[in-house]
FIBA-203472 format. One line per 10 residues: number of its first residue (from 1); their letters; for each residue z, x, y of C-alpha. Coordinates in pm, 1 decimal. Layout:
% FIBA-203472
NUM = a = Z X Y; ...;
% end
This chain:
% FIBA-203472
1 = mtvsattppr = 390.7 -2372.8 1826.6; 676.0 -2202.8 1641.2; 632.4 -2062.5 1291.4; 953.0 -1970.3 1116.7; 1012.6 -1701.0 863.4; 1358.4 -1810.3 758.4; 1494.2 -1464.5 687.7; 1868.0 -1411.9 734.0; 1985.3 -1129.7 958.5; 1945.9 -790.0 794.2;
11 = tdddwwrsav = 2236.3 -608.7 636.4; 2242.3 -284.6 441.3; 2206.7 -493.7 126.2; 1876.1 -643.6 234.2; 1731.9 -354.1 431.9; 1391.6 -421.4 281.2; 1352.3 -750.9 467.5; 1255.9 -580.7 794.2; 1199.5 -217.7 696.0; 911.7 -1.1 806.0;
21 = vyqvyvrsfa = 791.5 180.9 494.8; 572.1 491.1 516.1; 333.2 544.3 226.2; 311.6 908.1 117.7; 0.7 991.0 -84.0; 177.0 1283.1 -247.3; -117.5 1514.3 -313.3; -230.8 1484.9 50.1; 91.9 1494.5 250.7; 232.4 1849.2 251.8;
31 = dsdgdgvgdl = 170.5 2150.3 26.0; 471.7 2379.7 -11.4; 325.8 2645.5 -241.4; -27.4 2700.8 -111.2; -221.8 2568.4 -410.9; -403.7 2312.3 -195.5; -221.2 2009.2 -336.6; 72.6 1828.9 -179.3; 400.4 1826.4 -369.1; 759.6 1703.8 -368.8;
41 = agirerlpyl = 892.1 2017.3 -201.7; 637.4 1964.4 75.1; 766.1 1612.3 129.8; 1119.5 1746.2 146.4; 1021.1 1993.3 419.2; 865.3 1714.8 628.6; 1147.0 1459.1 595.4; 1277.7 1530.4 948.5; 933.5 1439.3 1086.4; 949.9 1101.6 911.9;
51 = rdlgvdalwl = 1304.7 1040.6 1031.3; 1198.9 1118.7 1387.9; 893.0 895.8 1353.6; 1135.0 609.5 1299.6; 1053.9 475.5 953.0; 1316.1 338.7 714.9; 1174.3 430.6 375.5; 900.9 625.2 197.7; 677.8 493.7 -78.8; 558.3 781.8 -297.7;
61 = tpfytspmvd = 238.5 748.3 -499.7; 264.9 859.4 -865.6; 393.9 1211.9 -922.6; 448.3 1172.4 -1297.2; 294.5 1384.5 -1573.4; -76.3 1301.3 -1575.7; -424.1 1442.9 -1644.3; -501.1 1324.4 -1286.4; -817.3 1136.0 -1380.0; -720.2 869.7 -1124.5;
71 = ggydvadyrd = -497.9 1062.1 -888.2; -189.1 1018.0 -1105.1; -233.9 646.8 -1173.2; -307.7 754.0 -1531.4; 47.2 831.5 -1645.2; 113.3 1038.1 -1958.1; 493.7 1057.3 -1919.0; 681.0 809.2 -1700.3; 1003.4 1011.0 -1705.9; 890.2 1348.7 -1578.4;
81 = vdplfgtltd = 722.0 1513.3 -1279.9; 378.8 1668.5 -1321.1; 392.5 2046.5 -1265.1; 128.3 1998.8 -995.9; 396.1 1825.9 -786.8; 708.8 2012.9 -896.2; 999.5 1932.2 -1126.5; 1265.5 1667.9 -1175.2; 1500.8 1900.6 -990.7; 1258.1 1896.9 -695.3;
91 = fdtmisdaha = 1263.4 1517.9 -705.1; 1643.4 1504.2 -716.3; 1672.6 1745.5 -423.6; 1411.2 1557.2 -222.7; 1572.4 1216.1 -270.4; 1916.6 1358.0 -190.6; 1786.5 1502.1 136.0; 1605.1 1177.4 217.9; 1920.5 974.0 170.9; 2114.8 1218.8 386.7;
101 = lglriivdlv = 1864.0 1153.2 666.4; 1891.4 775.8 626.2; 1556.7 741.2 448.1; 1514.9 536.1 131.8; 1269.8 622.1 -148.0; 1034.3 378.2 -322.0; 833.0 510.0 -617.1; 510.3 381.6 -769.7; 536.5 216.2 -1110.5; 215.1 183.6 -1315.0;
111 = pnhtssahrw = 282.3 -70.9 -1592.1; -61.9 -222.3 -1659.9; -197.1 86.4 -1835.6; -107.6 435.6 -1945.5; -309.4 754.0 -1958.0; -522.3 805.2 -2267.6; -315.0 1125.0 -2300.6; 6.4 922.5 -2336.8; 173.4 980.9 -2673.2; 150.1 611.4 -2758.8;
121 = ftdalaagpg = -227.0 610.7 -2718.9; -289.4 933.0 -2909.5; -73.5 789.2 -3189.0; -278.5 469.6 -3178.7; -606.1 657.0 -3217.8; -467.3 851.7 -3511.6; -312.6 550.6 -3686.6; -623.2 336.0 -3725.3; -710.0 -35.5 -3706.1; -432.2 -286.7 -3770.9;
131 = spersrylfa = -155.4 -31.2 -3730.2; 169.0 -94.0 -3539.6; 70.4 190.7 -3306.9; -246.7 12.0 -3199.8; -62.3 -311.8 -3135.6; 94.3 -162.5 -2822.1; -253.3 -160.2 -2662.8; -542.6 -407.3 -2665.5; -775.7 -303.6 -2944.6; -1035.9 -549.9 -3074.4;
141 = egrgahgelp = -1339.1 -574.6 -3297.7; -1675.6 -585.5 -3127.5; -1935.4 -858.1 -3126.5; -2277.2 -836.2 -3282.0; -2386.3 -789.3 -3641.3; -2216.6 -451.6 -3663.5; -1955.5 -480.3 -3391.1; -2180.6 -284.2 -3158.1; -2119.3 -510.3 -2856.2; -1797.4 -525.8 -2650.9;
151 = pndwesifgg = -1546.7 -796.6 -2751.9; -1613.8 -992.0 -2431.3; -1785.9 -967.6 -2092.5; -1494.4 -821.2 -1895.4; -1578.3 -553.1 -1640.8; -1382.3 -254.1 -1517.3; -1257.6 -261.0 -1159.5; -1421.8 80.9 -1132.3; -1757.3 -54.3 -1252.3; -1921.1 -94.6 -1591.8;
161 = pawtriddgq = -1772.8 -249.3 -1906.1; -1396.3 -276.7 -1946.0; -1423.6 -172.9 -2311.6; -1482.2 161.1 -2484.1; -1568.3 196.1 -2852.8; -1399.5 464.6 -3061.9; -1518.8 640.1 -3375.1; -1378.7 389.6 -3626.2; -1571.1 107.4 -3460.1; -1292.3 -72.1 -3271.0;
171 = wylhlfdpaq = -1294.7 -117.8 -2896.3; -1003.2 -76.0 -2653.8; -956.4 -244.1 -2316.3; -935.8 -52.2 -1988.7; -959.6 -256.4 -1671.6; -991.0 70.7 -1481.9; -1114.0 407.4 -1612.9; -1158.1 467.1 -1989.8; -877.0 721.7 -1947.2; -646.2 427.2 -1853.7;
181 = pdlnwrhpqv = -607.1 202.8 -2161.1; -438.2 -131.5 -2093.0; -105.0 -200.9 -2259.0; -28.5 -511.6 -2462.2; 252.5 -669.6 -2261.9; 316.4 -930.0 -2531.1; 456.7 -646.5 -2744.0; 837.7 -621.4 -2725.4; 829.3 -239.8 -2740.6; 616.9 -228.8 -2424.5;
191 = raefedvlrf = 860.7 -451.9 -2237.4; 1163.0 -255.7 -2358.5; 998.9 75.2 -2265.9; 940.5 -20.0 -1904.3; 1284.3 -169.4 -1863.2; 1414.6 170.7 -1970.4; 1177.1 346.9 -1727.2; 1316.4 132.5 -1445.5; 1670.4 237.2 -1534.6; 1570.3 604.4 -1559.9;
201 = wldrgvdgfr = 1455.2 617.2 -1196.8; 1725.1 381.5 -1068.9; 1980.8 616.6 -1221.0; 1821.9 900.5 -1020.8; 1876.6 704.1 -701.4; 1541.2 545.1 -617.8; 1573.0 249.8 -384.1; 1275.2 52.9 -505.3; 942.0 30.6 -683.8; 590.0 -49.4 -576.9;
211 = vdvahgmika = 440.3 -223.4 -880.5; 78.1 -122.0 -934.0; -158.3 -401.4 -1048.1; 138.8 -636.0 -1062.8; -91.5 -927.8 -1140.5; -259.3 -762.2 -1438.3; -25.8 -704.1 -1730.6; -89.1 -1031.8 -1916.7; -435.9 -1125.3 -2041.2; -539.7 -1476.7 -2141.3;
221 = eglpdvgfst = -488.9 -1557.0 -2509.3; -802.3 -1496.6 -2712.7; -953.0 -1266.8 -2446.0; -1208.9 -1527.5 -2330.3; -1525.1 -1440.3 -2140.9; -1534.2 -1460.5 -1762.7; -1873.2 -1626.5 -1797.5; -2089.5 -1395.3 -1594.9; -2140.0 -1026.0 -1546.8; -2307.4 -783.4 -1311.0;
231 = mttgqrqvdl = -2583.2 -738.9 -1567.4; -2679.5 -1107.9 -1556.0; -2599.1 -1214.5 -1199.4; -2580.0 -900.4 -989.7; -2232.4 -1005.3 -873.2; -1941.9 -786.5 -981.0; -1640.2 -956.4 -1130.5; -1415.3 -750.9 -903.7; -1563.2 -939.8 -608.9; -1368.6 -1244.6 -730.9;
241 = lgkarlpyfd = -1038.0 -1060.4 -698.1; -813.1 -1272.5 -478.4; -1069.0 -1553.7 -471.5; -1077.2 -1698.2 -823.1; -880.1 -1682.7 -1146.9; -990.3 -1419.1 -1392.9; -872.0 -1422.1 -1756.3; -728.2 -1073.9 -1715.4; -540.1 -1126.9 -1386.8; -263.1 -1351.5 -1248.6;
251 = qdevheiyra = -174.7 -1523.5 -1574.9; 136.2 -1741.9 -1562.3; 311.7 -1542.5 -1834.5; 330.0 -1233.1 -1611.0; 621.9 -1389.6 -1427.4; 838.7 -1361.7 -1738.7; 821.2 -984.5 -1696.8; 955.1 -991.0 -1341.8; 1228.7 -1238.0 -1431.7; 1345.7 -978.2 -1683.3;
261 = wrpildsypg = 1324.9 -695.1 -1429.3; 1513.6 -862.7 -1146.2; 1857.5 -856.4 -1315.7; 1810.6 -484.4 -1379.6; 1739.6 -419.7 -1012.0; 2028.9 -642.5 -906.4; 2270.6 -460.5 -1136.4; 2248.9 -143.1 -924.7; 2427.8 -103.7 -590.8; 2244.9 -58.8 -264.3;
271 = armavaeawa = 1990.6 -343.6 -281.0; 1723.6 -190.2 -502.7; 1391.5 -370.8 -455.7; 1035.7 -408.9 -583.7; 711.1 -489.3 -404.2; 404.0 -624.3 -581.4; 50.9 -503.8 -540.8; -78.0 -844.0 -644.7; -397.5 -1034.8 -586.5; -409.5 -1410.1 -640.5;
281 = etpqrlaryi = -662.5 -1678.7 -563.3; -434.3 -1867.2 -322.9; -135.9 -1780.1 -102.7; 64.9 -2026.0 -310.3; 0.3 -1833.6 -631.6; 76.8 -1503.3 -459.7; 408.0 -1645.8 -340.2; 510.6 -1701.7 -702.6; 566.0 -1326.2 -742.4; 842.6 -1337.1 -482.0;
291 = gpdelhqafs = 1184.7 -1491.5 -502.3; 1548.2 -1443.8 -597.7; 1457.5 -1427.0 -968.2; 1138.7 -1216.7 -944.1; 1014.9 -948.5 -701.8; 1131.7 -900.7 -345.7; 795.4 -860.8 -171.6; 419.1 -881.7 -217.9; 169.0 -714.0 10.2; -17.7 -939.4 251.3;
301 = fdfldatwsa = -366.1 -802.3 193.4; -513.5 -1091.5 390.7; -374.7 -922.6 701.8; -551.5 -599.5 607.2; -875.2 -793.8 550.3; -859.1 -995.1 873.0; -1162.5 -954.9 1097.0; -1126.2 -837.9 1456.1; -1083.6 -1181.3 1609.6; -794.7 -1386.4 1740.9;
311 = dsfrkvidta = -876.1 -1676.4 1507.4; -876.6 -1456.4 1197.5; -543.9 -1289.5 1275.9; -382.4 -1617.7 1380.7; -482.5 -1789.9 1056.3; -358.4 -1503.1 838.2; -28.3 -1472.8 1024.2; 44.8 -1846.7 1017.4; -32.1 -1870.3 646.9; 182.3 -1569.3 557.8;
321 = lseatvvgap = 479.0 -1688.3 763.4; 459.7 -2037.2 616.1; 455.9 -1902.4 260.7; 746.0 -1670.0 341.7; 947.9 -1970.2 452.6; 877.4 -2152.9 126.5; 1000.2 -1866.6 -94.6; 1274.3 -1741.7 140.3; 1139.5 -1387.3 137.7; 1001.1 -1162.7 410.9;
331 = ttwvlsnhdk = 637.0 -1121.3 492.3; 496.8 -779.0 408.0; 224.5 -650.9 642.2; -16.8 -363.2 585.1; -324.5 -232.0 768.9; -429.8 61.3 547.4; -347.3 223.9 215.1; -484.6 476.6 -32.7; -732.6 224.7 -177.5; -885.5 93.0 144.5;
341 = qrhvtrygdg = -1095.7 243.3 421.0; -874.0 346.0 711.6; -853.8 73.9 972.8; -972.5 297.4 1257.5; -1308.2 303.4 1078.2; -1296.8 -59.2 962.0; -1252.3 -166.7 1323.5; -1561.0 16.0 1444.6; -1478.9 390.2 1417.5; -1487.5 628.3 1713.0;
351 = veglrraraa = -1330.3 529.3 2042.8; -1363.7 156.1 1977.7; -1208.9 178.9 1632.1; -914.1 383.6 1753.0; -852.4 151.0 2046.4; -845.7 -149.9 1814.0; -632.7 28.5 1554.7; -368.6 108.2 1815.6; -362.7 -255.7 1924.8; -339.1 -377.1 1563.7;
361 = sllmlalpgc = -39.0 -151.0 1504.7; 153.3 -316.2 1789.9; 56.5 -659.0 1658.9; 182.1 -574.4 1308.6; 504.7 -411.2 1421.4; 596.3 -709.7 1640.0; 579.6 -954.8 1349.2; 886.9 -1053.7 1145.5; 926.0 -903.2 801.3; 844.6 -564.3 653.8;
371 = aylyqgeelg = 559.1 -333.4 760.1; 396.3 -62.8 549.7; 227.8 232.6 720.8; -19.1 462.8 547.8; 25.9 833.6 610.3; -184.7 955.1 900.7; -231.8 616.9 1064.7; 30.4 722.9 1318.7; -216.8 999.0 1412.1; -512.5 762.8 1443.9;
381 = lpevldlpde = -698.5 927.2 1157.0; -1038.5 778.3 1072.8; -1201.7 760.7 730.7; -1383.4 1081.6 636.0; -1727.0 945.6 550.4; -1921.2 1267.7 487.8; -1730.6 1435.9 206.2; -1968.7 1627.4 -23.1; -2025.5 1435.5 -345.0; -1927.7 1733.0 -557.4;
391 = lrqdpaflrt = -1577.9 1733.0 -405.2; -1504.1 1365.8 -458.1; -1249.2 1294.9 -731.7; -1222.3 915.2 -730.8; -1325.5 794.4 -1079.8; -1479.8 484.0 -923.2; -1733.2 708.5 -747.5; -1881.5 820.5 -1077.6; -1928.4 461.1 -1195.9; -2026.8 276.2 -877.1;
401 = gesrdgcrvp = -2095.5 531.1 -603.2; -1802.9 385.7 -407.2; -1525.5 629.9 -320.8; -1169.7 607.5 -191.1; -1150.1 982.4 -127.4; -1226.8 943.8 243.1; -883.1 794.5 314.3; -707.2 1057.5 101.2; -796.5 1373.7 292.4; -477.8 1577.7 357.7;
411 = ipwggelapy = -324.8 1498.7 694.6; -330.7 1762.5 972.3; -0.1 1909.5 1085.5; -115.3 2171.7 1336.2; -320.0 2482.7 1404.7; -674.0 2558.8 1508.2; -844.0 2570.3 1168.9; -854.1 2347.3 860.2; -649.5 2260.9 664.7; -434.8 2239.7 980.8;
421 = gfgpagsels = -96.4 2339.1 844.2; -122.4 2134.8 525.7; 7.8 2434.2 331.2; 234.7 2728.3 410.8; 141.4 2979.9 680.3; -182.7 3155.2 594.7; -288.2 2908.6 324.5; -651.2 2798.9 345.0; -659.8 2576.2 37.0; -688.9 2199.0 44.9;
431 = wlpapatwra = -805.5 1977.6 -241.0; -1024.4 1785.3 6.6; -1154.0 1934.3 333.2; -1045.5 1802.0 672.3; -1314.2 1768.9 941.6; -1315.0 1990.5 1250.6; -1245.5 1690.5 1474.4; -898.6 1657.0 1322.4; -769.8 1958.1 1512.0; -712.0 1730.4 1811.5;
441 = lsvaaqagqp = -544.8 1467.4 1590.5; -279.9 1690.2 1432.4; 90.4 1626.7 1463.9; 131.3 1938.3 1678.0; -154.9 1838.5 1908.2; -13.6 1489.1 1967.2; 362.0 1547.0 1969.3; 505.3 1505.0 2316.1; 170.4 1403.4 2464.6; 198.2 1079.8 2665.4;
451 = gstlelyraa = -56.5 827.4 2547.4; -117.7 990.2 2208.0; -125.5 767.5 1901.8; 170.6 951.2 1751.4; 382.6 887.6 2060.1; 270.1 522.9 2063.9; 400.8 479.1 1707.9; 724.2 661.8 1787.7; 783.3 439.2 2090.4; 697.5 117.5 1906.6;
461 = lrirhdhpal = 916.7 204.6 1608.9; 1206.2 295.1 1836.6; 1178.3 -37.0 2019.6; 1140.3 -229.6 1692.3; 1459.6 -69.8 1565.8; 1664.6 -119.4 1883.1; 1538.5 -437.5 2050.5; 1749.9 -740.6 1959.3; 1444.7 -963.9 1920.9; 1284.6 -732.1 1663.0;
471 = algagpvtwl = 1564.2 -530.4 1506.8; 1678.3 -778.7 1243.2; 1332.3 -885.7 1134.2; 1442.4 -1247.7 1147.7; 1370.5 -1534.6 1381.3; 1055.7 -1736.5 1437.1; 723.2 -1647.5 1591.2; 657.7 -1874.9 1886.8; 292.5 -1889.8 1986.9; 232.7 -1906.0 2360.4;
481 = esgpgvlafs = -47.1 -2051.3 2567.2; -322.3 -1793.4 2614.6; -689.4 -1775.3 2693.5; -972.6 -1766.2 2437.4; -966.8 -1451.5 2226.4; -607.0 -1368.7 2319.8; -303.7 -1377.4 2091.3; 37.9 -1416.1 2252.0; 366.2 -1483.6 2075.9; 733.9 -1429.2 2144.8;
491 = rtagdnvltc = 1033.9 -1327.0 1936.4; 1378.2 -1426.6 2061.2; 1736.8 -1321.9 1998.4; 1987.4 -1490.8 2226.3; 1877.7 -1425.2 2582.0; 1644.2 -1143.8 2475.3; 1275.9 -1233.1 2454.2; 1000.8 -993.6 2347.9; 639.8 -1104.7 2381.4; 340.3 -943.9 2212.3;
501 = vvnlsgapvl = -1.3 -997.3 2370.6; -323.6 -881.3 2202.8; -650.6 -899.4 2390.9; -939.6 -957.6 2149.7; -1155.5 -1119.5 2416.8; -1435.9 -963.9 2617.1; -1252.4 -912.0 2946.0; -916.0 -783.2 3074.3; -639.3 -1044.1 3092.1; -346.4 -1082.8 3329.3;
511 = idgygepiva = -14.6 -1048.7 3144.7; 254.3 -1044.2 3412.6; 363.3 -1398.0 3330.8; 502.0 -1279.7 2997.5; 760.4 -1035.7 3137.3; 791.2 -664.6 3207.8; 571.3 -432.7 2995.1; 769.1 -189.3 2777.9; 489.3 -41.2 2563.3; 111.3 -81.4 2551.6;
521 = sapltgqgag = -163.0 51.3 2328.8; -381.9 134.5 2632.4; -305.2 196.0 3000.8; -256.5 -124.6 3195.5; -466.0 -166.5 3508.3; -452.5 -379.5 3819.6; -269.4 -369.6 4150.1; -105.0 -633.2 4362.7; -209.9 -929.0 4150.7; -33.1 -784.1 3847.3;
531 = hllpvdaaaw = -90.2 -597.5 3524.9; -420.0 -638.2 3342.0; -438.9 -576.9 2967.5; -771.3 -410.7 2878.6; -1007.6 -534.1 2609.5; -902.3 -441.3 2252.6; -547.6 -359.3 2360.1; -197.0 -491.0 2298.0; 128.5 -481.9 2490.1; 492.1 -571.4 2438.1;
541 = lerr = 675.5 -728.3 2728.5; 1038.7 -827.1 2760.0; 1234.9 -1083.2 2952.5; 1613.7 -1082.0 2956.8;
% end
């Protein structure tokens, strides 16, 4: 069976169709000044590492002025750099150096909400009910005899009510933390402001935007109830994300916003792009965010959520490729990010989890389209599950007990003691502590070591870039006959055929019939009869 992703061959003007993008969680990547927090100058120092790794672009999490209640996703000034991370001059120098090394820069845009410290919101609090200042946010009167109840039953993604009451009796909406009030995207000033923010960063040379909560800016007219709440049913509304329509997510009107943004992006040279962090109840609704008049990409979170089975991966891949064909856009694969438990741990942790994670990386990188890597996955980092509660900074932890801090621990660069080269020589500070086991996982410990996860990624990315069957990101996926629990597919360019085989069964499988192995996530075994692919392993093979 052949599944097409009808993507034209890549040119410099559509680099994003097959790019490998490396997500930099800025505060945890590299600390240049020894204060224990990563910064823009630290990224600049490590750009040669990323070039040598073989990625095409970097996605930077928010570095804007912020009280840092939610790691910078509470933005107080969209046109400046927070002093914690540096200055606008640091940004300009960093992006100039990145471009000189052939690396593109994608920045996070947070349009659903601002910080409560944003000038617009402080003005709204001071102006009072019914004022023009309040109309830029979603203020409402409460229910009950004295307005003492929230306006509706909406819940915060971080747990608890999505409404906070202020001193004059009105309530304001925050789908995340109370320090992140939601904007009113039906207000023309809000739309004009963000179009100007886009131009501000495009003028500074950014190559694209990752749109945070891209499905969330428009709320249903009248702010209707969902119809149930955690208090009454025990089920959280957030559990419906990506499974059902909620009145505060994936409203049809949101697409008007992106149809206004696309001409701005297209007006700049160099193929500027945008990728949506969007959740929708069906693949068909998710596909609506992508197209020649809206955004360029949307993350395939179904791939991230796939269970460790051949059937699960096959279903997700087929669905994503089919939808990509319909909209004429590339698929966008991801295994981990700053909001999800690292996939080494999701796949079983320890030796088993790492073995599966390495195999999953080869599966992802062999597929057509764009792949996003999360910093540290090339080192095989697991989730840090035993962080002391008093050190956790995720606002969701305070409301639900669930924390994303374990995937945000600063990555290890080298050395014998934590924080493993995260800061300058002699620095011992790190905003979250790295475990002792990470000494063996550092960049320095793995670089040049045959069989290390870092060298596996370097090899796979080099082949992906150079091999005719993978380099352009185009061409169909042709599924091949394989045994139960085994995925096998080929990619073809002319006479060049590359086959990816992933063994999710319970026994080693013979793979010689697919060609000559060129990279594998685990050592191949077998003599005489041919190469055997171990359990929970993947290999690429070529036939010319």
